[in-house]
N, C-alpha and C positions, 0 to 999 in steps of 0.2 A: 259336370266334373271339372276339376281344375285343369286349365290349359297346360300347365307344366307337365301333366301326364300325357298329353297328346303331341308333344314335340320330341325331337330326337334327343339323345343323351347329351348333356353339356360336354364340352371338350375335355374337361378334367376327369369326368367320369369315364369317358372313352379311354383316356390315358391309363387310368387305374385298371380298367378291364384288360387292356392290351398288356400292361405290366404283369397282370396275373397269368399271362401265357409264358412268362420267362421260366418258371419252374418246369412247365411241361417241356419246353424246348431244351433247356439245360439237362433235364432228366433223360430225355431220349438221346441227346448227344452224348451224355455221359455213358450210357449203356453201350453205345457204339464205339466210343473213343477211349474209355478208360481201360486199364489193364484188367485182365480176366478176374483177378482177385478183388477188384473194386466194383465190378458190375453189379454184384448183389446189392451193395449199398445204394447205387444209383437206381436200380430197379425198385427197391423198397421205397426210396424217396419219390419216385414217379407214381407208383401205385398209391402211396399215402396221400400225395397231393391231389391226385385224381379223385380219390375217395372224399377228400375234404371238399373239393369243388362240387362233386355230385351232391353232397349233403347241403351245401350252400344253395344249389339250384332248386332243390326240393323245398328248402326253407322259405324261399321267396314266395311260394304259393300259400304258405301259412300266413305270412305277412300281408299279402294281398287280400286274402279271404277275411282276415281279422279286421281289415280297414273297411270292409263292405258291411254296412249296417243291416243289409237285407240278406246276407249270406246265411243260408240255413242248410245248404247241401254239405254233406260230409266229403264229397269228392276232392276238393282242393286240399283238405287236411289229410285224407288218406294218401293222395298222390304225394303230398309234401314229405311223407316219411318213406315212401317207396325207394327213391334214389339212395337215401342213407342206408337202408337195410340191404339193398343190392350192393352198394359200395362196401359195406362191411363184409359181405361174402367175398368180394374181390380181394379183400385183405387176407382172407383165410386160405385161399388157393395159391397155386404157384404164381409167381409174378407174371409169367406170360399169359396165363389164363385170366388173371386179374386185370391185366391191361386190355385184354379183349372184352371182358365184361364191362369195364369202364368205358370203352369205346361205344358199346351198345347203350349204356346208360346215358352218356352225353347226348347221343342222337335221340334217345327217347325223351329226354328232358327238352330238347329243342322242339321235337314234334308236339309235345304237350304245350309248350310255351307258345307255339304258333297259334294255337286255338285260344289259350287262356289270355294271352296278351291282348288279343282283339277284344275280348270280353271286358278287360280293364282299360281299354283305350291306350294300350302301350305298344301297339304294333310298330311304331316308329323305332322301337328298340331292337326289332328283329334283325335288321341288317347287321348290326354289331354282334348280336347273339349268334347269328350264322357264322360270321367270321371267327368268333371265339371258339365255336364248336368245331369248325373245320380244323383249325390249328391244334386245338387240344386233342381231338380224336386222332389226327394224323400223327401227333407226337406219341400217343399211346400205341398206335399201330407200329410206328417206327421202333419204339422200344421193344414191343413184342417180337418184331422181326429180328432185331439185334440179338435177342435171347435165343433164337433158333440156331445161331452159328456156333 
């Protein structure tokens, strides 16, 4: 396998990943800090972005499986759509429930990635994935907590 797959992400990729946390952080902060009549928009933005990221995390598994010429198992393809379908449900329920669902989806994606990335020799990406998951899920939890008040 190509050695580029066995090294940590390049700095520019890490910067893109961390930049992807900005909507999570701004969305959660918006729910806490905006006027009550603007919280609905901030919560919709946070749930929508979380659903988008969950779909992205599932799609990675399709891409990885499609690159493996020996892939015959349906598992990565089935898993690849599970986050999208669950995120879609998160868009249909109340924002607080949606944010809690997305928190669980983000952690489920990380748990699956821990195993799958090793199979694809991508385990060096896991520290960044963990940090991204921690901040994204804490943002979702913070947003949900703000909706309780």
